[in-house]
LUMDREN-127897 format. One record per residue (C-alpha): residue number from 0; z, x negated, y. Coordinates in steps of 0.2 Angstrom, whole numbers. Layout:
residues N
[NUM [Z X Y]]
...
END
This chain:
residues 166
[0 [524 -520 976]]
[1 [540 -509 980]]
[2 [551 -524 982]]
[3 [539 -532 994]]
[4 [538 -516 1005]]
[5 [557 -514 1004]]
[6 [559 -531 1011]]
[7 [550 -526 1027]]
[8 [561 -510 1028]]
[9 [576 -522 1028]]
[10 [568 -534 1040]]
[11 [564 -520 1053]]
[12 [581 -512 1051]]
[13 [590 -529 1054]]
[14 [579 -533 1069]]
[15 [577 -516 1077]]
[16 [590 -505 1070]]
[17 [576 -493 1064]]
[18 [573 -486 1046]]
[19 [555 -486 1041]]
[20 [551 -471 1031]]
[21 [534 -475 1022]]
[22 [523 -464 1033]]
[23 [511 -467 1047]]
[24 [524 -461 1060]]
[25 [533 -477 1057]]
[26 [518 -489 1060]]
[27 [521 -490 1079]]
[28 [539 -497 1075]]
[29 [531 -509 1063]]
[30 [518 -514 1076]]
[31 [532 -518 1088]]
[32 [541 -528 1075]]
[33 [525 -538 1071]]
[34 [522 -542 1089]]
[35 [539 -552 1089]]
[36 [534 -563 1073]]
[37 [533 -581 1078]]
[38 [516 -588 1072]]
[39 [522 -606 1072]]
[40 [533 -605 1057]]
[41 [520 -604 1042]]
[42 [533 -600 1028]]
[43 [541 -586 1038]]
[44 [524 -579 1044]]
[45 [517 -579 1026]]
[46 [532 -569 1020]]
[47 [531 -556 1034]]
[48 [512 -555 1031]]
[49 [514 -551 1013]]
[50 [529 -540 1014]]
[51 [522 -530 1029]]
[52 [505 -529 1020]]
[53 [514 -521 1005]]
[54 [523 -509 1016]]
[55 [507 -504 1026]]
[56 [497 -503 1009]]
[57 [511 -491 1003]]
[58 [509 -480 1019]]
[59 [490 -479 1017]]
[60 [492 -475 998]]
[61 [505 -462 1001]]
[62 [495 -453 1015]]
[63 [477 -456 1009]]
[64 [478 -460 991]]
[65 [472 -475 982]]
[66 [477 -488 969]]
[67 [483 -505 970]]
[68 [472 -520 963]]
[69 [485 -534 961]]
[70 [481 -542 944]]
[71 [485 -560 945]]
[72 [481 -562 963]]
[73 [493 -569 977]]
[74 [501 -555 987]]
[75 [491 -559 1002]]
[76 [475 -555 992]]
[77 [481 -538 985]]
[78 [469 -524 988]]
[79 [471 -506 989]]
[80 [456 -496 983]]
[81 [455 -479 992]]
[82 [448 -463 983]]
[83 [431 -465 992]]
[84 [429 -482 984]]
[85 [432 -493 1000]]
[86 [445 -506 998]]
[87 [456 -516 1010]]
[88 [468 -530 1009]]
[89 [483 -524 1019]]
[90 [491 -541 1021]]
[91 [475 -547 1028]]
[92 [475 -533 1041]]
[93 [493 -537 1045]]
[94 [488 -555 1048]]
[95 [474 -550 1059]]
[96 [486 -539 1069]]
[97 [499 -553 1071]]
[98 [485 -566 1076]]
[99 [474 -554 1086]]
[100 [460 -561 1077]]
[101 [449 -554 1063]]
[102 [441 -570 1059]]
[103 [455 -578 1050]]
[104 [450 -592 1037]]
[105 [453 -588 1019]]
[106 [460 -570 1023]]
[107 [451 -554 1021]]
[108 [454 -543 1036]]
[109 [441 -529 1035]]
[110 [435 -516 1023]]
[111 [425 -519 1007]]
[112 [413 -505 1006]]
[113 [402 -501 990]]
[114 [384 -504 994]]
[115 [380 -485 992]]
[116 [392 -481 1006]]
[117 [388 -495 1018]]
[118 [377 -484 1029]]
[119 [389 -470 1030]]
[120 [404 -481 1035]]
[121 [393 -491 1048]]
[122 [387 -475 1056]]
[123 [405 -467 1056]]
[124 [412 -483 1064]]
[125 [398 -483 1077]]
[126 [402 -465 1082]]
[127 [421 -468 1084]]
[128 [427 -470 1102]]
[129 [430 -487 1109]]
[130 [448 -493 1108]]
[131 [458 -506 1118]]
[132 [462 -523 1111]]
[133 [480 -518 1109]]
[134 [475 -503 1098]]
[135 [462 -512 1088]]
[136 [475 -525 1084]]
[137 [488 -513 1078]]
[138 [492 -505 1061]]
[139 [492 -488 1069]]
[140 [474 -491 1075]]
[141 [469 -498 1058]]
[142 [477 -483 1049]]
[143 [468 -471 1060]]
[144 [452 -479 1057]]
[145 [455 -479 1038]]
[146 [460 -461 1038]]
[147 [444 -456 1048]]
[148 [432 -465 1037]]
[149 [441 -459 1021]]
[150 [440 -441 1028]]
[151 [421 -443 1032]]
[152 [417 -450 1015]]
[153 [427 -436 1007]]
[154 [416 -424 1016]]
[155 [400 -433 1011]]
[156 [406 -433 993]]
[157 [410 -414 993]]
[158 [393 -410 1001]]
[159 [385 -421 987]]
[160 [394 -412 973]]
[161 [390 -395 981]]
[162 [371 -400 982]]
[163 [372 -405 963]]
[164 [379 -388 959]]
[165 [365 -379 968]]
END
């Protein structure tokens, strides 16, 4: 995982002269870099998607918590399970950002939500303000959404624990 993420740090440094620091403040720089990735070179695109996915996943893990689920999966399928139980495929999110499309064939680009949390996640997402297409197809926007959903679910879990104690 670290090797994949470190490749993105090197790519961005070489292309933009900026050092990524594994925190959400660096995501605008990564978004800028991803906008320059040519979509017509599939081998290079696959490499960027998997390495940038590892970097994005590490940022999410460092800031929100979570565990990688990699097993024998291909890097593009690696998932990050957040403390709330929802999981994401960071490389899929990167692919959606590059393509400006969530309906990519054979690539998971959204959230996997445990059935018991679906209602909470759906209502949380519905209450969020509308965003521009540019923000929607950015890692900054995706991180902000994950952080908000994670925060709401943590609050719900805390309230459920409090009610069990009473």
